[in-house]
N, CA, C and O atoms as a DFTB+ gen file, in Angstrom:
360 C
 N C O
     1  1       2.168      -5.297     -13.385
     2  2       3.140      -6.111     -12.683
     3  2       4.192      -5.243     -11.989
     4  3       5.372      -5.592     -11.983
     5  1       3.782      -4.135     -11.415
     6  2       4.696      -3.270     -10.674
     7  2       4.893      -3.851      -9.285
     8  3       4.240      -3.421      -8.334
     9  1       5.797      -4.835      -9.155
    10  2       5.973      -5.494      -7.865
    11  2       6.733      -4.635      -6.873
    12  3       6.654      -4.879      -5.669
    13  1       7.466      -3.635      -7.344
    14  2       8.146      -2.748      -6.410
    15  2       7.134      -1.786      -5.790
    16  3       7.260      -1.442      -4.614
    17  1       6.161      -1.358      -6.534
    18  2       5.058      -0.587      -5.985
    19  2       5.334       0.859      -5.661
    20  3       4.788       1.383      -4.690
    21  1       6.164       1.523      -6.444
    22  2       6.468       2.924      -6.165
    23  2       5.193       3.767      -6.204
    24  3       4.962       4.574      -5.304
    25  1       4.373       3.590      -7.225
    26  2       3.149       4.399      -7.324
    27  2       2.184       4.068      -6.189
    28  3       1.502       4.955      -5.676
    29  1       2.122       2.786      -5.792
    30  2       1.269       2.401      -4.657
    31  2       1.736       3.080      -3.381
    32  3       0.921       3.604      -2.621
    33  1       3.036       3.073      -3.142
    34  2       3.564       3.684      -1.926
    35  2       3.401       5.204      -1.932
    36  3       3.166       5.802      -0.882
    37  1       3.522       5.828      -3.090
    38  2       3.278       7.263      -3.181
    39  2       1.815       7.576      -2.864
    40  3       1.517       8.550      -2.174
    41  1       0.918       6.749      -3.368
    42  2      -0.507       6.932      -3.075
    43  2      -0.775       6.751      -1.581
    44  3      -1.502       7.539      -0.977
    45  1      -0.187       5.711      -0.990
    46  2      -0.369       5.464       0.440
    47  2       0.172       6.632       1.260
    48  3      -0.427       7.027       2.260
    49  1       1.295       7.174       0.836
    50  2       1.886       8.308       1.535
    51  2       0.963       9.520       1.502
    52  3       0.955      10.333       2.426
    53  1       0.192       9.628       0.437
    54  2      -0.766      10.737       0.300
    55  2      -2.087      10.458       0.992
    56  3      -2.983      11.302       0.981
    57  1      -2.219       9.281       1.595
    58  2      -3.444       8.948       2.311
    59  2      -4.483       8.228       1.483
    60  3      -5.620       8.055       1.922
    61  1      -4.106       7.805       0.284
    62  2      -5.046       7.036      -0.522
    63  2      -5.018       5.580      -0.084
    64  3      -3.999       5.089       0.401
    65  1      -6.125       4.901      -0.255
    66  2      -6.234       3.501       0.139
    67  2      -5.991       2.630      -1.088
    68  3      -6.765       2.684      -2.043
    69  1      -4.932       1.832      -1.076
    70  2      -4.642       1.004      -2.246
    71  2      -5.602      -0.183      -2.373
    72  3      -5.922      -0.862      -1.397
    73  1      -6.037      -0.402      -3.588
    74  2      -6.813      -1.585      -3.954
    75  2      -5.998      -2.247      -5.055
    76  3      -5.874      -1.712      -6.156
    77  1      -5.449      -3.406      -4.749
    78  2      -4.522      -4.035      -5.675
    79  2      -4.711      -5.544      -5.673
    80  3      -5.457      -6.090      -4.861
    81  1      -4.031      -6.199      -6.585
    82  2      -4.102      -7.657      -6.619
    83  2      -2.938      -8.239      -5.830
    84  3      -1.860      -7.648      -5.763
    85  1      -3.162      -9.374      -5.250
    86  2      -2.160     -10.038      -4.424
    87  2      -1.250     -10.887      -5.310
    88  3      -1.369     -12.110      -5.368
    89  1      -0.350     -10.207      -5.988
    90  2       0.609     -10.881      -6.855
    91  2       2.018     -10.529      -6.408
    92  3       2.247      -9.500      -5.773
    93  1       2.937     -11.384      -6.743
    94  2       4.367     -11.178      -6.478
    95  2       4.599     -10.729      -5.038
    96  3       4.182     -11.412      -4.103
    97  1       5.258      -9.591      -4.852
    98  2       5.663      -9.158      -3.509
    99  2       4.715      -8.139      -2.890
   100  3       5.058      -7.525      -1.880
   101  1       3.556      -7.945      -3.455
   102  2       2.645      -6.908      -2.971
   103  2       2.301      -7.089      -1.497
   104  3       2.274      -6.109      -0.753
   105  1       2.042      -8.298      -1.067
   106  2       1.626      -8.523       0.324
   107  2       2.735      -8.215       1.326
   108  3       2.463      -8.110       2.522
   109  1       3.968      -8.069       0.869
   110  2       5.048      -7.683       1.768
   111  2       4.995      -6.198       2.111
   112  3       5.637      -5.758       3.064
   113  1       4.233      -5.426       1.340
   114  2       4.180      -3.986       1.526
   115  2       2.790      -3.469       1.877
   116  3       2.610      -2.268       2.083
   117  1       1.813      -4.354       1.946
   118  2       0.440      -3.940       2.163
   119  2      -0.309      -5.038       2.902
   120  3      -0.188      -6.220       2.578
   121  1      -1.083      -4.630       3.897
   122  2      -1.923      -5.591       4.605
   123  2      -3.379      -5.155       4.512
   124  3      -3.686      -4.101       3.955
   125  1      -4.256      -5.956       5.051
   126  2      -5.688      -5.636       5.046
   127  2      -5.997      -4.411       5.888
   128  3      -7.047      -3.792       5.717
   129  1      -5.092      -4.051       6.799
   130  2      -5.309      -2.857       7.620
   131  2      -5.156      -1.573       6.810
   132  3      -5.780      -0.559       7.126
   133  1      -4.329      -1.614       5.768
   134  2      -4.070      -0.408       4.972
   135  2      -4.830      -0.364       3.651
   136  3      -5.017       0.713       3.085
   137  1      -5.264      -1.503       3.157
   138  2      -5.903      -1.504       1.845
   139  2      -6.532      -2.837       1.530
   140  3      -6.916      -3.586       2.428
   141  1      -6.633      -3.126       0.249
   142  2      -7.290      -4.348      -0.209
   143  2      -6.345      -5.143      -1.096
   144  3      -5.786      -4.610      -2.055
   145  1      -6.170      -6.411      -0.776
   146  2      -5.399      -7.353      -1.584
   147  2      -6.391      -8.323      -2.214
   148  3      -6.873      -9.246      -1.557
   149  1      -6.688      -8.109      -3.472
   150  2      -7.675      -8.928      -4.178
   151  2      -6.979     -10.055      -4.947
   152  3      -5.811      -9.926      -5.314
   153  1      -7.684     -11.143      -5.186
   154  2      -7.089     -12.219      -5.991
   155  2      -6.742     -11.714      -7.398
   156  3      -7.433     -10.849      -7.937
   157  1      -5.679     -12.253      -7.984
   158  2      -5.306     -11.842      -9.339
   159  2      -6.434     -12.078     -10.346
   160  3      -7.167     -13.064     -10.263
   161  1      -6.553     -11.161     -11.283
   162  2      -7.526     -11.273     -12.380
   163  2      -8.978     -11.317     -11.887
   164  3      -9.836     -11.876     -12.571
   165  1      -9.267     -10.746     -10.728
   166  2     -10.619     -10.792     -10.164
   167  2     -11.235      -9.397     -10.153
   168  3     -11.176      -8.686      -9.149
   169  1     -11.819      -9.022     -11.270
   170  2     -12.433      -7.702     -11.406
   171  2     -13.579      -7.507     -10.414
   172  3     -13.818      -6.390      -9.954
   173  1     -14.284      -8.583     -10.085
   174  2     -15.390      -8.490      -9.134
   175  2     -14.875      -8.089      -7.750
   176  3     -15.478      -7.246      -7.085
   177  1     -13.781      -8.679      -7.323
   178  2     -13.205      -8.333      -6.018
   179  2     -12.682      -6.900      -6.007
   180  3     -12.825      -6.193      -5.010
   181  1     -12.080      -6.473      -7.107
   182  2     -11.591      -5.098      -7.195
   183  2     -12.743      -4.104      -7.104
   184  3     -12.660      -3.116      -6.375
   185  1     -13.806      -4.365      -7.839
   186  2     -14.955      -3.441      -7.804
   187  2     -15.658      -3.493      -6.452
   188  3     -16.185      -2.478      -5.995
   189  1     -15.674      -4.655      -5.807
   190  2     -16.280      -4.754      -4.473
   191  2     -15.501      -3.921      -3.459
   192  3     -16.093      -3.325      -2.559
   193  1     -14.181      -3.878      -3.601
   194  2     -13.364      -3.060      -2.706
   195  2     -13.662      -1.575      -2.889
   196  3     -13.778      -0.836      -1.912
   197  1     -13.785      -1.142      -4.137
   198  2     -14.139       0.255      -4.413
   199  2     -15.506       0.571      -3.815
   200  3     -15.680       1.601      -3.163
   201  1     -16.464      -0.306      -4.037
   202  2     -17.808      -0.102      -3.503
   203  2     -17.793      -0.068      -1.970
   204  3     -18.488       0.743      -1.358
   205  1     -17.006      -0.942      -1.359
   206  2     -16.919      -0.972       0.102
   207  2     -16.446       0.382       0.646
   208  3     -17.030       0.918       1.588
   209  1     -15.385       0.925       0.044
   210  2     -14.874       2.212       0.513
   211  2     -15.878       3.333       0.290
   212  3     -15.999       4.234       1.120
   213  1     -16.596       3.283      -0.822
   214  2     -17.613       4.300      -1.111
   215  2     -18.725       4.256      -0.069
   216  3     -19.198       5.296       0.388
   217  1     -19.136       3.056       0.301
   218  2     -20.257       2.901       1.231
   219  2     -19.822       2.967       2.703
   220  3     -20.672       3.054       3.588
   221  1     -18.530       2.929       2.970
   222  2     -18.019       2.932       4.340
   223  2     -16.900       3.963       4.490
   224  3     -15.732       3.594       4.614
   225  1     -17.245       5.244       4.481
   226  2     -16.211       6.281       4.547
   227  2     -15.366       6.208       5.819
   228  3     -14.206       6.617       5.805
   229  1     -15.925       5.696       6.915
   230  2     -15.134       5.563       8.137
   231  2     -14.021       4.530       7.960
   232  3     -12.939       4.678       8.528
   233  1     -14.282       3.499       7.186
   234  2     -13.250       2.503       6.910
   235  2     -12.181       3.094       5.996
   236  3     -10.994       2.807       6.150
   237  1     -12.611       3.925       5.039
   238  2     -11.644       4.612       4.190
   239  2     -10.693       5.435       5.052
   240  3      -9.478       5.370       4.869
   241  1     -11.233       6.207       5.987
   242  2     -10.395       7.056       6.832
   243  2      -9.439       6.225       7.694
   244  3      -8.275       6.589       7.863
   245  1      -9.926       5.127       8.227
   246  2      -9.084       4.258       9.051
   247  2      -7.946       3.659       8.224
   248  3      -6.792       3.666       8.651
   249  1      -8.274       3.146       7.050
   250  2      -7.255       2.547       6.182
   251  2      -6.305       3.617       5.634
   252  3      -5.112       3.366       5.467
   253  1      -6.831       4.790       5.359
   254  2      -6.026       5.897       4.863
   255  2      -4.941       6.268       5.868
   256  3      -3.774       6.424       5.508
   257  1      -5.331       6.404       7.105
   258  2      -4.360       6.746       8.153
   259  2      -3.332       5.626       8.324
   260  3      -2.137       5.889       8.461
   261  1      -3.800       4.384       8.314
   262  2      -2.888       3.244       8.461
   263  2      -1.913       3.163       7.287
   264  3      -0.737       2.852       7.475
   265  1      -2.397       3.441       6.081
   266  2      -1.541       3.404       4.892
   267  2      -0.449       4.458       4.983
   268  3       0.721       4.180       4.723
   269  1      -0.841       5.665       5.352
   270  2       0.123       6.750       5.493
   271  2       1.176       6.424       6.548
   272  3       2.365       6.663       6.337
   273  1       0.743       5.883       7.675
   274  2       1.689       5.553       8.749
   275  2       2.638       4.431       8.343
   276  3       3.820       4.459       8.685
   277  1       2.125       3.449       7.619
   278  2       2.997       2.328       7.210
   279  2       4.110       2.814       6.305
   280  3       5.268       2.434       6.479
   281  1       3.766       3.655       5.337
   282  2       4.789       4.167       4.428
   283  2       5.776       5.047       5.194
   284  3       6.985       4.958       4.981
   285  1       5.266       5.887       6.074
   286  2       6.161       6.757       6.844
   287  2       7.098       5.947       7.719
   288  3       8.262       6.312       7.884
   289  1       6.606       4.850       8.281
   290  2       7.420       4.034       9.176
   291  2       8.430       3.172       8.423
   292  3       9.556       2.992       8.886
   293  1       8.042       2.645       7.283
   294  2       8.915       1.691       6.592
   295  2       9.720       2.273       5.438
   296  3      10.780       1.748       5.097
   297  1       9.230       3.352       4.832
   298  2       9.872       3.831       3.607
   299  2      10.256       5.303       3.619
   300  3      10.550       5.871       2.567
   301  1      10.259       5.921       4.777
   302  2      10.622       7.335       4.849
   303  2      12.061       7.537       4.374
   304  3      12.875       6.614       4.411
   305  1      12.355       8.738       3.937
   306  2      13.671       9.054       3.391
   307  2      14.773       8.691       4.378
   308  3      15.798       8.134       3.982
   309  1      14.576       8.998       5.656
   310  2      15.629       8.722       6.626
   311  2      15.900       7.222       6.767
   312  3      16.991       6.828       7.179
   313  1      14.930       6.399       6.434
   314  2      15.127       4.952       6.525
   315  2      15.713       4.389       5.227
   316  3      16.641       3.581       5.269
   317  1      15.189       4.801       4.099
   318  2      15.642       4.209       2.836
   319  2      17.014       4.718       2.412
   320  3      17.862       3.925       2.003
   321  1      17.244       5.995       2.499
   322  2      18.531       6.549       2.056
   323  2      19.662       6.012       2.927
   324  3      20.721       5.649       2.415
   325  1      19.444       5.961       4.231
   326  2      20.469       5.431       5.131
   327  2      20.798       3.981       4.793
   328  3      21.969       3.606       4.745
   329  1      19.783       3.174       4.562
   330  2      20.023       1.764       4.216
   331  2      20.763       1.642       2.895
   332  3      21.669       0.820       2.759
   333  1      20.379       2.459       1.919
   334  2      21.040       2.383       0.627
   335  2      22.498       2.825       0.715
   336  3      23.372       2.203       0.111
   337  1      22.764       3.891       1.462
   338  2      24.147       4.345       1.613
   339  2      24.991       3.317       2.361
   340  3      26.175       3.151       2.068
   341  1      24.393       2.639       3.309
   342  2      25.127       1.605       4.046
   343  2      25.558       0.456       3.146
   344  3      26.534      -0.228       3.455
   345  1      24.867       0.230       2.060
   346  2      25.274      -0.809       1.114
   347  2      26.645      -0.515       0.515
   348  3      27.407      -1.428       0.197
   349  1      26.945       0.771       0.366
   350  2      28.212       1.168      -0.250
   351  2      29.354       1.243       0.757
   352  3      30.520       1.205       0.364
   353  1      29.047       1.349       2.034
   354  2      30.084       1.521       3.034
   355  2      30.512       0.208       3.682
   356  3      31.417       0.197       4.517
   357  1      29.890      -0.867       3.317
   358  2      30.261      -2.164       3.895
   359  2      31.488      -2.735       3.269
   360  3      31.926      -3.822       3.648
């Protein structure tokens, strides 16, 4: 139930393709372009996503690049630290 997704975002930043369940706020940080949002408690969907990436390395590379770019665009240090510091200066 890691709805903040720090480990997911670190993985995405490293170019890994997240395979996760669509619970809580996960869909706010991940789309089908960057990874897989599987139904909760659906082991079959999770394993199908792993199998898909194994059998489709070109899709892995496409999603990997998209995942890395999304994290860089939305969660880079220059974006998060500035926003957090602005909370204190208001």
